[in-house]
NUDO-253435 format. One record per atom (N, C-alpha, C): x, y, z; residue in three letters. Coordinates in pm, whole numbers, plus 50000, padded with zeros to 5 digits. Layout:
BEGIN
XYZALA ...
***
This chain:
BEGIN
784470752331004MET 783350752131097MET 783380739031178MET 783260740031308THR 783350728531397THR 782110719731382THR 782270707131432ASP 781130697931427ASP 779960703431507ASP 780260709831621PHE 779190715531704PHE 778450726531629PHE 779220734831558ALA 778600745631482ALA 777740740231369ALA 778250729631304LEU 777460723631196LEU 776160717631249LEU 776270710831365GLN 775070705031425GLN 774080715831466GLN 774600726831523ALA 773730737731564ALA 773050744231443ALA 773820745631335ARG 773240751531214ARG 772160742431155ARG 772450729331151ALA 771460719931099ALA 770210719931185ALA 770420720531317LEU 769270720931408LEU 768450733531386LEU 769150744831368GLY 768450757431345GLY 767660757331216GLY 768280751831110LEU 767580751030982LEU 766380741730992LEU 766550730631066GLY 765440721431083GLY 764290727731159GLY 764610735231265MET 763560741931341MET 762870752531257MET 763660759831176ALA 763060770031090ALA 762120763930988ALA 762560752630929ALA 761710745930831ALA 760430740830896ALA 760570735131016ARG 759390730031086ARG 758450741431123ARG 759010752631168THR 758190764331202THR 757440769431080THR 758120769630964TRP 757470774130842TRP 756330764830803TRP 756570751730814ARG 755510742130778ARG 754310743730869ARG 754550746130997GLU 753460746931093GLU 752740760331089GLU 753470770931059GLU 752900784431067GLU 752780791230932GLU 752950783830822ARG 752950790330691ARG 751620796930659ARG 750530791430714VAL 749220797230685VAL 749090810930750VAL 749470811830880TRP 749430824830947TRP 750380834630880TRP 751570829930842LEU 752550838730779LEU 752040843630644LEU 751410834730568THR 750860838830439THR 749760849330456THR 748850846930549ALA 747780856630576ALA 748360870030622ALA 749380869330710GLY 750010881630758GLY 750710889230647GLY 751350881930556LEU 752030888430444LEU 751030895330351LEU 749920888530324ILE 748890894530238ILE 748340907330301ILE 748050906730431LEU 747540918630499LEU 748560929830501LEU 749830926430522ALA 750870936630523ALA 750960943730388ALA 750900936030281LEU 750940941930147LEU 749700950530121LEU 748550945930169LEU 747340953830151LEU 747420967130226LEU 747870966830350PHE 747990979230427PHE 749020988630363PHE 750020982930297LEU 751040991230233LEU 750550997130102LEU 749820989030023LEU 749440993329889LEU 748020998829880LEU 747070992229945VAL 745670996629940VAL 745080996030081VAL 745361005930164PRO 744901005530304PRO 743391004030320PRO 742641010330229ALA 741181009430241ALA 740710995030227ALA 741270987930128GLN 740900974030109GLN 741370965330224GLN 742520968930281ALA 743020961530398ALA 742020962430513ALA 741520974330538ASN 740530976130645ASN 739250968330615ASN 738820968830488ASP 737620961430450ASP 737830946330466ASP 739010941730429SER 739300927330439SER 739340922730585SER 739950930830672VAL 739990927330814VAL 738570926530870VAL 737750936430835ALA 736370936430883ALA 735600924330829ALA 735860920830703PHE 735180909330642PHE 735580896430713PHE 736870894630739VAL 737360882530805VAL 736770881230945VAL 736800892131020LEU 736270891731156LEU 734770888631156LEU 734040894731063GLY 732620892231054GLY 732310877831014GLY 733080872630918ALA 732860858830874ALA 733200848930985ALA 734280851531057LEU 734640842731168LEU 733580843131278LEU 733060854931304ALA 732000856131406ALA 730750848631364ALA 730430849231234GLN 729250842131185GLN 729440827031190GLN 730670822631169THR 730970808331170THR 731220803031310THR 731440811931407ALA 731830807931542ALA 730910797631607ALA 729580798931597PRO 728730788731659PRO 729000774631606PRO 729180773331474TYR 729500760331416TYR 730850755431466TYR 731820764631471LEU 733160760931516LEU 733140755931659LEU 732520763631747LEU 732510760031889LEU 731800746731912LEU 730680744831846LEU 729940732431863LEU 730760720531814LEU 731320721631696SER 732060710531639SER 733350707831713SER 734020718531755ILE 735260716831832ILE 734950709931964ILE 733850714032028GLY 733470707732154GLY 733130693032136GLY 732410689932028ILE 732050675932002ILE 733310667631977ILE 734210672931894ALA 735430665431862ALA 736290663531986ALA 736450674032067ALA 737260672832188ALA 736620663332288ALA 735300664032304TYR 734600655032395TYR 734740640432350TYR 734590638332219ALA 734700624732167ALA 736090619032193ALA 737120627532175GLY 738480622732199GLY 738770620332346GLY 738310629332433ALA 738590628032576ALA 737830616632639ALA 736600614232596SER 735780603732657SER 736000590032594SER 736570590032473GLY 736720577532400GLY 735540574432312GLY 734590583732302ALA 733410581332220ALA 733730581232072ALA 734890586632033ASP 735240586631891ASP 735360572431836ASP 735720562931922ASN 735770549031877ASN 734390543731841ASN 733390547431922ILE 732020543231894ILE 731540549431764ILE 731820562431748ILE 731390569431627ILE 732030563231504ILE 733330560331513ALA 734020554431399ALA 733440540731364ALA 733190532431467ARG 732660519131440ARG 731220519731389ARG 730470530131431ALA 729090531431386ALA 729010534031237ALA 730090539131178PHE 730100542231036PHE 730820531530954PHE 730990519731010THR 731670509130936THR 730760497230907THR 729480498730929GLY 728570487530908GLY 728190485630763GLY 727350494330711SER 726860493230574SER 727250505830498SER 728240505030412PRO 728680517030339PRO 727600522830250PRO 726770514330193HIS 725690519330105HIS 724680527530186HIS 724290522330301LEU 723350529630386LEU 723960542730436LEU 725250542230469MET 725920554330517MET 725910565230411MET 726190561530287ILE 726220571330179ILE 724850577430158ILE 723820569130157VAL 722450573930138VAL 722060583630249VAL 722290579630372LEU 721940588130486LEU 722760600930487LEU 724050599930453ALA 724910611830452ALA 724470621630344ALA 724120616630226ALA 723670625430118ALA 722350632130153ALA 721420624430212LEU 720140630230252LEU 720320640530362LEU 721150637230460ALA 721400646630570ALA 722090659130518ALA 723030657430425GLY 723720668930370GLY 722820677930289GLY 721970671830207GLY 721080679730123GLY 720000687030198GLY 719680682530319LEU 718600688630396LEU 719090695930521LEU 720400695530546SER 720930701530669SER 721060716630655SER 721110723830767PRO 721240738430762PRO 722660743430755PRO 723620734830717PHE 725010738930713PHE 725330745830581PHE 726110756630588CYS 726630763030468CYS 728000757030439CYS 728670762130334SER 729970756630297SER 731020759130404SER 730840769530485CYS 731790772430592CYS 731410765030720CYS 730130764430750GLY 729690758030873GLY 729930743130875GLY 729990736930756VAL 730190722430751VAL 731650718530773VAL 732570728030757ILE 734000724930765ILE 734400718830899ILE 734050725031013PRO 734460718931141PRO 733870705131162PRO 732630703131120LEU 732000690031136LEU 732720679531053LEU 733080682830931ILE 733790673530845ILE 735150670230904ILE 735830680330957ALA 737130678031019ALA 737010668231134ALA 735970669731214ALA 735760660731327ALA 735460646531279ALA 734610645231178LEU 734250631931128LEU 735470624631071LEU 736270631730992LEU 737450625530934LEU 738450621331041LEU 738640629831141SER 739610626631246SER 739150614931332SER 737830612431336MET 737300601131413MET 737370588031335MET 737740588631210GLY 737840576431132GLY 736600572831054GLY 735670582231038VAL 734480579530957VAL 734920577230812VAL 734380567230744PRO 734800564230606PRO 734690576230514PRO 735670577430427LEU 735720588830337LEU 734520589230243LEU 733990577630204SER 732850577530112SER 731640584430171SER 731330581530298ALA 730200588130363ALA 730480602930386ALA 731700606130426VAL 732060620030448VAL 731970627830318VAL 732440621930208MET 732390628730079MET 730950631330036MET 730060621730061ALA 728650623630027ALA 728060635430102ALA 728340636230231PHE 727830647330311PHE 728500660430271PHE 729790659730246TRP 730570671730215TRP 730090678230085TRP 729800670029985LEU 729370675329856LEU 727940680529860LEU 727080673729937ALA 725660677229937ALA 725350689230026ALA 726040690230138SER 725640699830241SER 725680714430198SER 726730719230130PRO 726780733630100PRO 725780738329994PRO 725180729029919VAL 724350732929805VAL 722980738029848VAL 722390731729949MET 721020735329986MET 720810733930136MET 719980742630190ASP 719520741630328ASP 718100747230332ASP 717370745730442PRO 715970750130446PRO 715760764830409PRO 716570773730465SER 716390787930433SER 716740790830288SER 717760783830236MET 718120785530095MET 717000780830004MET 716300770130043PHE 715180765229962PHE 714100775929950PHE 713750782030062VAL 712700792330061VAL 713110804029975VAL 714350808629991LEU 714810820129914LEU 714920816829766LEU 715420805029734THR 715520800829594THR 714150800129529THR 713170794829602ALA 711810794029549ALA 711260808029523ALA 711580817529612GLY 711080831029595GLY 711730838329479GLY 713020835829455VAL 713750843129350VAL 713650836129215VAL 713810822929215LEU 713900815529089LEU 712720806129065LEU 711850804629163GLY 710690795929145GLY 710830782729218GLY 709690776829252THR 709690764229327THR 710340752929249THR 710120752629118GLU 710710742129036GLU 712230742329045GLU 712800754329041PHE 714250755629050PHE 714740751429189PHE 714000755129293ALA 714380751629430ALA 714360736529450ALA 713330729929397VAL 713250715329408VAL 714400708929331VAL 714680714129212ALA 715780708729132ALA 717120710329204ALA 717320721429271LYS 718570723729344LYS 718690714129462LYS 717580711529528THR 717600701929639THR 717920687929591THR 717280683829481LEU 717580670629423LEU 719020670029373LEU 719520681229322ALA 720900681729276ALA 721870679629392ALA 721560685629507ALA 722420684129625ALA 722480669429669ALA 721300663129679ILE 721250649129721ILE 721900640129617ILE 721610642729489GLY 722200634729382GLY 723710636029377GLY 724220648129400LEU 725660650129402LEU 726290642329517LEU 725580641829631GLY 726070633929743GLY 726150619129709GLY 725070613829647PHE 725090599829604PHE 726250597129509PHE 726360605629409PHE 727400603929307PHE 728790604129369PHE 729060614029452GLY 730370615129514GLY 730660603729610GLY 729660599929688GLY 729850589129784GLY 730160575929717GLY 729390572429615TYR 729590559529550TYR 730860559529463TYR 731190570829403ALA 732450571629328ALA 733640569729422ALA 733570575929539THR 734650574429637THR 734720560129689THR 733550554029714LEU 733520540229762LEU 734130530829659LEU 733850533029532THR 734420524729426THR 735950525529426THR 736470537629439LEU 737920539429443LEU 738530533129567LEU 737830534329681MET 738330528329804MET 738420513129792MET 737410506929732ARG 737410492429717ARG 738460487629617ARG 738910496929532ALA 739980493529439ALA 741360495429501ALA 741370499829626GLY 742640501429697GLY 743160515529703GLY 742430525129648ALA 742880539029649ALA 742340546229773ALA 742920557529804LEU 742440566429910LEU 742440559630047LEU 743420551030070SER 743430543530196SER 743750552430316SER 744500563130294GLU 744850572430402GLU 744540586530356GLU 743300591030369PRO 742920603930309PRO 743460616130382PRO 743670615230513LEU 744040626930591LEU 745520630330575LEU 745820643230583ARG 747210647630587ARG 747860642830716ARG 749170642330715GLU 749890638230834GLU 749630647930948GLU 749350642331066GLY 749140650631183GLY 747720655531201GLY 746830652031107ILE 745420656131118ILE 744630644631178ILE 744350645431306GLY 743550635231372GLY 744270621931379GLY 743560612031427ASN 744130598631440ASN 743230588231377ASN 742410592931282GLY 741450583631224GLY 741920577731094GLY 741460583530984GLY 741770578030855GLY 740530571530797GLY 740710564430691CYS 739580558130623CYS 739050546630704CYS 737770546730733GLY 737190536230814GLY 737300522630749GLY 737390522130618GLY 737540509330551GLY 738970504330550GLY 739920512630592ALA 741320508730586ALA 741790502330715ALA 741290507030828LYS 741730501330955LYS 740670503831061LYS 740630495031157VAL 739700496431269VAL 740540497531395VAL 740390508531462ARG 741190510631582ARG 740760501331695ARG 741700498531782ALA 741410489531895ALA 740380496131986ALA 739350488632026PRO 738320494332114PRO 738920498832247PRO 738430510032295LYS 738860515232424LYS 737620518132508LYS 737750517532639PRO 736590520332724PRO 736150534932710PRO 734840537032709VAL 734290550532699VAL 733970555632839VAL 734450567432869VAL 734190573932998VAL 733400586632968VAL 732080585632976TRP 731240596932936TRP 731490609133025TRP 731700606933155ARG 732000617933246ARG 733520619433257ARG 734100623533147PHE 735550623833140PHE 736170633833237PHE 735380643933279TRP 735910654433366TRP 736280649333504TRP 735930636833533GLN 736300630933662GLN 737730625333660GLN 738350625133543GLU 739720620333532GLU 740600631533479GLU 741630634633555GLU 742490645933522GLU 743150644233385GLU 743580632133355GLU 744250629833228GLU 743330632333110GLU 742070628333123ARG 741120630433014ARG 740730645133001ARG 740660652233112VAL 740410666733107VAL 741520673633031VAL 742760669733060ALA 743890675632989ALA 743830672532840ALA 743410660232806LYS 743280656632665LYS 742200664732597LYS 741100667132668PHE 740030675532612PHE 740580689332577PHE 741350695132669GLY 741920708332644GLY 742880708232527GLY 743720698132519ARG 744680697332408ARG 743970696032274ARG 742960687232269GLU 742230685232144GLU 741480697932103GLU 740890704732199ALA 740140716932168ALA 741060727732114ALA 742200729632179VAL 743150739932135VAL 743710736531998VAL 744090723931980LYS 744660719631852LYS 743670721631737LYS 742420717531758THR 741410718931654THR 741080733531627THR 741000741431734THR 740700755731718THR 741770762831637THR 743030760331669LEU 744130766831598LEU 744180762331453LEU 743970749431431PHE 744030744331294PHE 742930750431207PHE 741700749731255LEU 740580755131176LEU 740650770331167LEU 741070776631276GLY 741130791231278GLY 742060796931174GLY 743250790931161LYS 744220796631067LYS 743790794530922LYS 743230782830892TRP 742810780530754TRP 741580788630717TRP 740640790130809LEU 739460798330780LEU 739840813030767LEU 740790817630847THR 741240831430836THR 741810834230698THR 742680825330650LEU 743240827130516LEU 742150826230410LEU 741230816830425ALA 740170815130326ALA 739280827530317ALA 738880832730431PHE 738020844630430PHE 738770856930379PHE 740060857530406LEU 740850868730355LEU 740900868330203LEU 741160856630147LEU 741180855330001LEU 739790857729941LEU 738780853330013GLU 737410855629965GLU 737100870529956GLU 737540878130054SER 737290892630053SER 737950899229933SER 739120894429895LEU 739810900029778LEU 739110896029649LEU 738590883829646MET 737850879529527MET 736580887729507MET 735880890029615LEU 734670898129606LEU 734970912429564LEU 736140917329603ALA 736500931229573ALA 737020933029431ALA 737720922829378TYR 738430924829252TYR 737930916229136TYR 736960907329159VAL 736370899829049VAL 734980905629023VAL 734840913928921PRO 733560920728898PRO 732440911328860PRO 731260913928915ALA 730090905728885ALA 729710906528738ALA 729990918028674ASP 729670919528532ASP 730440909428447ASP 731690906528487TRP 732480896728413TRP 731860882928423TRP 731410879528542VAL 730750866628562VAL 729480865928478VAL 728720876828478ALA 727470877028403ALA 727710875028253ALA 728710881928200SER 728990880728057SER 729500866828020SER 730220860428113ALA 730760847128085ALA 729680836528085ALA 728580838928153LEU 727550828728169LEU 726370830528075LEU 726380840927994GLY 725240843427907GLY 725150833527793GLY 723970832627733GLY 723780823927617GLY 723050811127651GLY 722830802927546GLU 722130790227563GLU 722950779027503GLU 722510766627528GLY 723190755127472GLY 724110748327572GLY 724950739327520LEU 725840731327603LEU 727000739527660LEU 727540748527577ALA 728730756127619ALA 728480764427744ALA 727340771627755PRO 727130779427877PRO 727080770928004PRO 726560758627994ILE 726520750028111ILE 727930746228154ILE 728780742928055ALA 730170739628086ALA 730900751728142ALA 730650763428083THR 731290775628131THR 730820779028271THR 729510777628295ALA 728970780628428ALA 729580771528534ALA 729790758928499THR 730410749628592THR 731830753928626THR 732600757428524LEU 733990761328546LEU 734090774628621LEU 733230784128585VAL 733250797128652VAL 732780795728796VAL 731830786828818GLY 731290785128953GLY 732290779729051GLY 733290772229005VAL 734270766229096VAL 735100776729168VAL 735780785929098PRO 736570795829173PRO 735760807529225PRO 734600810129166ALA 733820821929205ALA 733160819729340ALA 733020830629415TYR 732300829429542TYR 730950836529533TYR 730410837429413LEU 729070843229397LEU 728040832029412LEU 728140824829520ASN 727230813529540ASN 726220816929647ASN 725350807329674GLY 724420809029785GLY 723480820629763GLY 723260827929873TYR 722280838829872TYR 722680849829776TYR 723970853129769ALA 724410864229685ALA 724240861229537ALA 724320848429500ALA 724260844929358ALA 722860844029303ALA 721860842329390LEU 720490840329341LEU 719980852029257LEU 720120864529302PRO 719660875629217PRO 720410876329085PRO 721730873529089LEU 722510873828965LEU 722010863228867LEU 721820851128913VAL 721350840428826VAL 719940843328777VAL 719090848728865GLY 717740852328822GLY 717760862528710GLY 718620872628722GLY 718720882728617GLY 719250876928487GLY 720240868028494LEU 720790861828374LEU 719760853028304LEU 718970845728382ILE 717940837328321ILE 716900845828252ILE 716550857228311GLU 715610866428247GLU 716170872028117GLU 717520872828109GLN 718160878027988GLN 718420867127885GLN 717990854927914GLY 718110844327814GLY 719070833227847GLY 719720833527962MET 720640822727997MET 719860810028024MET 720420798527986ALA 719770785828008ALA 719660783128158ALA 718510777928199ALA 718300774828340ALA 719290764328389ALA 719650755028300GLY 720630744828337GLY 721980750828370GLY 722370761228298ALA 723630768028327ALA 723560774828463ALA 722410780828492GLY 722240787228622GLY 722350777428737GLY 721740765728720LEU 721810755728826LEU 723230750228841LEU 723900747928730ALA 725280743028735ALA 726180753028807ALA 725980765828782PHE 726770776228847PHE 726530776328998PHE 725270775429037LEU 724950775829180LEU 725490763529252LEU 725380751829190VAL 725860739529255VAL 727370739629264VAL 728050742729154ALA 729510742829155ALA 730050753329252ALA 729420765129253GLY 729880775629343GLY 729670772129488GLY 728560765329517GLY 728300761629655GLY 729270751329707GLY 729570741229626VAL 730420730329671VAL 731870734629682VAL 732340742629587THR 733760745829581THR 734050760329615THR 733210766629695SER 733510780229737SER 734880780529804SER 735510792029801LEU 736900793229845LEU 737150787829985LEU 736360791530086PRO 736610785930219PRO 736510770730222PRO 735510765230154ALA 735340750630154ALA 736510743830085ALA 736910749029969ALA 738010742829895ALA 739310743329974ALA 739600754630036ILE 740830755830114ILE 740790746430234ILE 739620744930294ALA 739500735730407ALA 739730721430364ALA 739200717530247VAL 739450704230195VAL 740950702130174VAL 741590711930113PHE 743030711130087PHE 743820709930216PHE 743350716730321ALA 744070716330449ALA 743910703030520ALA 742780696530502LEU 742470684430578LEU 743000671730513LEU 742900670830381VAL 743150658030314VAL 744340659030220VAL 744810647330179LYS 745930646730087LYS 745500650929947LYS 746490653829863ARG 746210659529731ARG 745320650729642ARG 745500637429641PRO 744590629329558PRO 743120630729600PRO 742880631929730VAL 741510633629777VAL 740990647429737VAL 741840657529747PHE 741440670929706PHE 741120671229556PHE 741970664829476ALA 741720664229331ALA 740410656929302ALA 740140646229376LEU 738880639029360LEU 737700647929395LEU 737820655429503TYR 736750664529546TYR 736410674529435TYR 737440680629376ILE 737220690329269ILE 736620683529146ILE 737140671729112ALA 736630664628995ALA 735170660629012ALA 734810656029131LEU 733420652429157LEU 732520664629152LEU 733000675729207ALA 732200688029205ALA 731970692829062ALA 733030692428980LEU 732920696828841LEU 731980687828761LEU 732260674928761SER 731460665728680SER 730030664928731SER 729840665028863GLY 728510664428918GLY 727690676828888GLY 728300688428897SER 727610701028867SER 727230701828720SER 728150697628634PHE 727870697828489PHE 726720688328457PHE 726750676128513ALA 725670666628489ALA 724340671828541ALA 724390678628655THR 723170684328712THR 722560694728618THR 723410703228565GLY 722930713328471GLY 722320707228346GLY 722980696928293LEU 722470690228172LEU 721120683628198LEU 721000676628310LEU 719760669628342LEU 718610679428363LEU 718890690428432PHE 717830700328457PHE 717400706828327PHE 718370709828240GLN 718030716128113GLN 717190706628026GLN 717560693628028ALA 716790683727952ALA 715380681928009ALA 715280683028140TRP 713980681128206TRP 712980692228174TRP 713470704628171ILE 712550715828148ILE 712360718827999ILE 713190712627913ALA 713090715427770ALA 711810709827710ALA 
***
């Protein structure tokens, strides 16, 4: 084989590997759908409908966050946002946890906002506080939880969301000050990184960026890049979620969470992590289990763990950040949910 042929082959293999790395999410989703249409066409149709419906429901959050991120990048406002989050880490964590626990974002709606914050260089500690707290509770969830499980449970869930944010934020800050998590984002995701690791050089802000052709082009590039990135990961996440809802029976979850004592709280925490029976759908299930004798602490642990680590949220975390940060996210969700269940059970005992 000639040198030219070897070079061409190496180039071809390199391009193929790069294409796989860039498009593996779309390819994986396409392969799953192809197998479903081949083996279980009815479920394939249901999954497609579920994905489209979930994407449509998430679209307002996506469009708003994508627009904000693209505008910040094109105008240069991302520098201001990044610097605004580098003043007092303690205050940032407190505000982020409070905002997360009281915000109307679900586990899917918060994903685009988190992606934008991380890419702007907002410190990971504040982002982690908001990320952990936000999916657990929102105003409408509070009302529904109070109606199904009682006001005491709704208040406890709200305090759990804020407390989980505090816990995650300060745990992350401690690790950051020890020198860990200096570069949380995956390669090619934004241009920010940990706000405590580096401060980008200030650039002039042009609020009316549309008056400059170069900035308009940057707005378009950022919007397309963010849309494609979030779109492919959310598509895969919702596809996997549809299969989980179809093939993981609720009766199995119910039997695994029954009983009283310490073990059910630990089991509820572990089951809540992979299960997507969180949020609105999980409230009637948890209410029925509590009526059948399940400890209230186990019910709260299940709801908190399920909310924080629901499949779309977990996949989005994995897509955005490096593996140590993802492992920290799961560890904080597990330990925080378990502690929440224990504290609530001790409080009502």
